[in-house]
C-alpha positions as CSV (number, residue, x, y, z in Angstrom):
1,M,76.2,59.5,90.9
2,I,73.7,61.3,92.6
3,L,75.5,63.3,95.6
4,L,72.7,65.7,97.0
5,N,69.7,63.7,98.9
6,V,67.0,66.0,99.9
7,D,64.3,64.9,102.1
8,K,61.7,67.5,100.8
9,E,59.4,66.7,103.7
10,K,62.5,68.6,105.9
11,C,63.7,71.0,103.3
12,I,62.3,74.5,103.8
13,G,63.9,75.9,100.8
14,C,66.0,78.5,102.5
15,G,68.6,78.3,100.2
16,I,71.8,78.5,102.5
17,C,73.1,75.3,101.3
18,A,73.5,77.0,97.7
19,E,74.7,80.1,99.0
20,I,77.7,78.7,101.5
21,C,78.4,75.8,98.3
22,P,82.4,76.9,98.1
23,K,81.7,75.8,94.3
24,N,78.5,76.6,93.3
25,Y,77.5,73.2,92.5
26,I,74.5,73.2,94.6
27,G,71.6,75.0,92.7
28,M,67.9,75.9,93.7
29,T,64.6,75.0,91.4
30,D,61.9,76.8,91.2
31,K,60.4,75.2,94.0
32,R,63.2,76.0,96.0
33,I,64.7,72.6,96.5
34,P,68.6,72.2,96.2
35,V,69.6,70.5,92.9
36,D,73.3,69.7,90.9
37,A,73.7,72.8,89.2
38,G,76.2,70.8,87.0
39,H,79.5,72.0,88.1
40,V,82.4,70.2,90.3
41,C,81.6,69.1,94.2
42,I,84.4,68.7,96.2
43,D,82.5,66.9,99.0
44,C,83.3,69.2,101.7
45,G,80.3,68.3,103.6
46,Q,79.1,71.9,104.3
47,C,75.8,72.0,102.8
48,G,74.8,69.2,105.2
49,A,76.3,70.2,108.3
50,I,74.8,73.7,107.9
51,C,71.2,72.7,107.0
52,P,69.1,73.9,110.1
53,R,66.9,71.2,109.2
54,A,69.1,68.3,108.4
55,A,67.2,68.1,105.3
56,L,70.4,67.7,102.8
57,N,72.6,64.6,103.0
58,H,75.2,64.4,100.9
59,T,76.5,60.6,99.3
60,H,80.2,61.5,100.0
61,A,79.8,63.2,103.7
62,P,76.8,61.7,104.7
63,L,74.8,63.2,107.9
64,T,76.2,59.6,109.9
65,N,79.2,60.7,110.1
66,Q,78.5,63.8,111.2
67,V,78.8,65.6,114.6
68,T,75.7,67.1,116.0
69,L,76.3,71.1,117.5
70,D,73.8,71.9,120.1
71,T,76.0,75.7,120.0
72,F,79.2,76.4,118.1
73,Q,81.8,76.1,120.0
74,V,84.2,79.6,120.2
75,L,86.6,80.2,122.9
76,N,86.2,83.7,124.4
77,A,89.0,86.3,122.8
78,E,91.3,86.8,126.3
79,I,91.4,82.7,126.4
80,A,91.9,82.1,122.8
81,E,94.5,85.1,122.9
82,K,96.8,83.6,125.7
83,F,96.2,80.1,124.4
84,L,97.4,81.5,121.4
85,R,100.6,83.2,122.2
86,S,101.4,79.9,124.5
87,R,102.2,78.1,121.9
88,R,105.9,77.3,121.8
89,S,108.2,75.2,120.1
90,I,109.6,73.0,122.2
91,R,113.2,71.7,122.0
92,A,114.2,69.9,125.2
93,Y,112.2,66.7,126.2
94,K,111.4,64.3,128.4
95,K,112.8,60.5,127.8
96,D,108.5,59.1,128.4
97,I,107.5,56.7,125.4
98,I,104.0,58.6,124.0
99,P,101.6,55.9,124.4
100,K,100.3,55.1,120.1
101,N,97.0,55.7,120.8
102,K,97.7,59.7,122.2
103,I,99.7,60.4,118.9
104,L,96.3,58.4,116.9
105,K,94.2,61.2,118.7
106,L,96.7,64.1,117.9
107,L,96.7,62.8,114.0
108,N,93.4,62.6,114.1
109,V,92.7,66.4,115.2
110,A,95.9,67.0,112.8
111,R,93.4,65.5,109.4
112,L,90.8,67.9,109.9
113,A,92.4,71.0,109.2
114,P,91.7,72.6,106.2
115,S,92.8,71.9,102.6
116,S,93.0,72.8,99.1
117,N,90.2,72.2,97.5
118,N,89.3,69.9,100.1
119,S,91.5,67.4,98.9
120,Q,92.5,66.3,102.5
121,S,96.6,65.2,100.3
122,V,98.5,64.2,103.6
123,Q,99.9,61.2,105.0
124,Y,101.6,60.8,108.0
125,M,104.4,58.2,109.0
126,V,105.1,58.0,112.7
127,I,108.7,57.5,113.9
128,D,109.5,56.1,117.2
129,N,112.6,53.6,116.7
130,K,115.4,55.3,119.1
131,S,117.8,54.1,116.5
132,I,116.1,55.4,113.6
133,L,115.7,58.8,115.2
134,Q,119.3,58.6,115.8
135,S,120.0,57.5,112.3
136,I,117.8,60.5,111.3
137,T,120.0,62.8,112.9
138,Q,123.0,61.4,111.7
139,A,122.3,61.4,108.0
140,T,120.8,65.1,108.1
141,I,124.3,66.5,109.6
142,A,126.2,64.5,107.0
143,W,124.0,66.3,104.1
144,M,124.7,69.6,106.2
145,D,128.6,68.9,106.4
146,E,128.4,68.1,102.7
147,A,126.7,70.9,101.5
148,I,129.2,73.1,103.8
149,I,132.3,71.6,102.3
150,N,130.9,72.3,98.3
151,K,129.5,75.7,99.5
152,E,126.2,75.7,98.7
153,P,124.5,78.8,99.0
154,F,122.5,78.1,101.9
155,S,125.1,76.1,103.6
156,D,126.1,79.0,105.7
157,N,123.5,78.6,108.3
158,F,124.5,74.8,108.9
159,V,127.8,75.7,110.3
160,D,126.9,76.5,113.9
161,L,124.2,73.3,114.5
162,A,127.3,71.2,112.3
163,E,130.2,72.3,114.8
164,H,128.1,72.2,117.5
165,Y,126.7,68.1,116.9
166,H,130.4,67.4,115.9
167,K,131.9,68.9,119.5
168,T,129.3,67.7,122.1
169,G,127.5,65.0,120.4
170,Q,124.0,66.7,121.3
171,D,121.1,66.0,118.8
172,V,120.3,69.6,117.3
173,I,118.2,68.0,114.9
174,L,115.1,65.7,116.7
175,R,116.4,67.1,120.1
176,N,116.2,63.7,121.4
177,A,112.3,63.9,121.3
178,P,110.9,60.4,121.5
179,C,108.8,60.9,118.4
180,F,109.0,62.1,114.9
181,I,106.0,62.6,112.8
182,L,106.5,63.1,108.8
183,A,104.0,64.2,106.4
184,L,104.0,63.0,103.1
185,S,101.7,64.1,100.0
186,E,101.8,62.8,96.4
187,K,104.3,63.9,94.5
188,N,102.6,65.6,91.7
189,F,100.2,67.3,94.1
190,M,101.1,71.3,93.8
191,R,99.3,72.0,97.3
192,G,100.9,69.0,99.4
193,R,103.3,71.6,101.4
194,D,100.1,73.7,101.9
195,N,97.9,71.5,103.2
196,T,100.8,70.1,105.6
197,H,101.2,73.4,106.8
198,F,98.0,73.8,107.7
199,S,97.6,70.3,109.1
200,L,100.7,70.1,111.5
201,A,99.9,74.0,112.5
202,Y,96.4,72.2,113.9
203,A,98.8,69.3,115.3
204,E,100.9,72.0,117.2
205,L,98.0,73.6,118.6
206,F,95.8,70.6,119.8
207,A,99.1,69.4,121.5
208,P,99.0,70.8,124.7
209,S,95.8,69.3,125.6
210,L,97.4,66.1,125.4
211,G,100.2,67.1,127.5
212,L,102.5,67.4,124.4
213,G,105.0,69.4,122.8
214,T,106.3,70.0,119.7
215,C,108.8,71.3,117.1
216,W,108.9,71.8,113.1
217,T,111.8,69.7,111.8
218,G,112.5,71.9,108.7
219,L,116.2,70.5,108.6
220,V,114.9,67.1,107.7
221,E,112.1,68.2,105.4
222,T,114.4,70.3,103.3
223,C,117.3,67.2,103.1
224,A,114.7,65.2,102.0
225,R,113.3,67.7,99.5
226,S,116.7,67.7,98.3
227,G,116.8,64.1,97.2
228,Y,119.2,63.1,99.9
229,Q,119.9,59.3,99.0
230,P,120.8,58.0,102.9
231,L,117.9,60.1,104.1
232,L,115.1,58.7,101.7
233,E,116.8,55.0,101.9
234,L,116.5,55.0,105.7
235,L,112.8,56.4,105.2
236,D,111.8,54.1,103.0
237,I,109.2,56.8,101.8
238,P,106.9,54.9,98.7
239,E,108.2,55.8,95.5
240,N,105.1,58.2,94.4
241,L,105.1,60.3,98.0
242,I,107.6,63.4,99.0
243,V,108.3,64.1,102.4
244,T,106.2,67.6,102.5
245,G,107.1,68.7,106.6
246,G,107.6,66.9,110.4
247,I,107.2,67.4,113.4
248,I,109.0,66.1,116.6
249,V,106.9,65.6,119.8
250,G,107.0,64.6,123.3
251,Y,106.3,65.5,127.0
252,P,108.2,69.0,128.1
253,K,111.0,68.6,130.1
254,Y,110.3,72.0,131.4
255,S,107.5,74.6,131.4
256,Y,107.5,78.3,130.1
257,K,106.9,81.4,133.2
258,R,106.2,84.1,130.2
259,L,104.8,84.8,127.1
260,V,107.5,86.1,124.6
261,D,106.5,89.2,122.2
262,R,106.5,89.6,118.8
263,S,108.0,92.2,116.1
264,P,105.4,95.0,116.2
265,L,102.4,94.6,113.6
266,I,102.3,96.0,110.3
267,V,99.4,96.8,108.5
268,T,98.3,98.5,105.5
269,W,94.5,99.5,105.2
270,H,92.5,100.3,101.7
271,S,89.3,102.0,103.5
272,T,86.3,103.7,101.9
273,S,86.8,106.2,104.5
């Protein structure tokens, strides 16, 4: 199949498309026309996106599906730094239900995150049924209880949370969030978790613009990845998929008043000077 469709009247032979191609798929003829160089193409669409004359159209990433930019949008450094530092893991939510169209808007940005070799491997399962959410918490706690009884190597980290749940009934797993988003990937795909981390990071950073807060749910992911059947049966995940991450989502009950500091920066330089 021909992947590169070049409008020779528009093409100026600049070669930028070949220079930025991540897989060296694009070569240049003696007449400075982009051609298939015989390598693997990952259909990333960067070649068409960067062409100054819109002369190159990729079959699997057509220009009709790309958004034209008058200028490349960049936040100034001060706003960007404050925005990134303002991100918080939210663990207290209002009871308000999130409209489905708002969740879809969040995930439509999450899917645009970078992925290994443009694999775009992440799928999403959205759970906003209160009964199922409660059952997920109960199943995860039961798994933690078993790990504590069996003195699993990691179980010391579970003791305080499990005790608090049993004493108070407070949801220490999903934090009574109205929505839980699970990320899924093919079982045999090695980079599924890496792709998920990028994707859910995009979701976390975009969420505040929708008035939403998020928090990672590492315990549910670990429980699912351990093969704990009560949870897997509850989630009813297709046989070919595994859980690669998850976040709870909701409207924050409180707003933060200050930016929290982190550990000091540690940098090692290898310089020529």
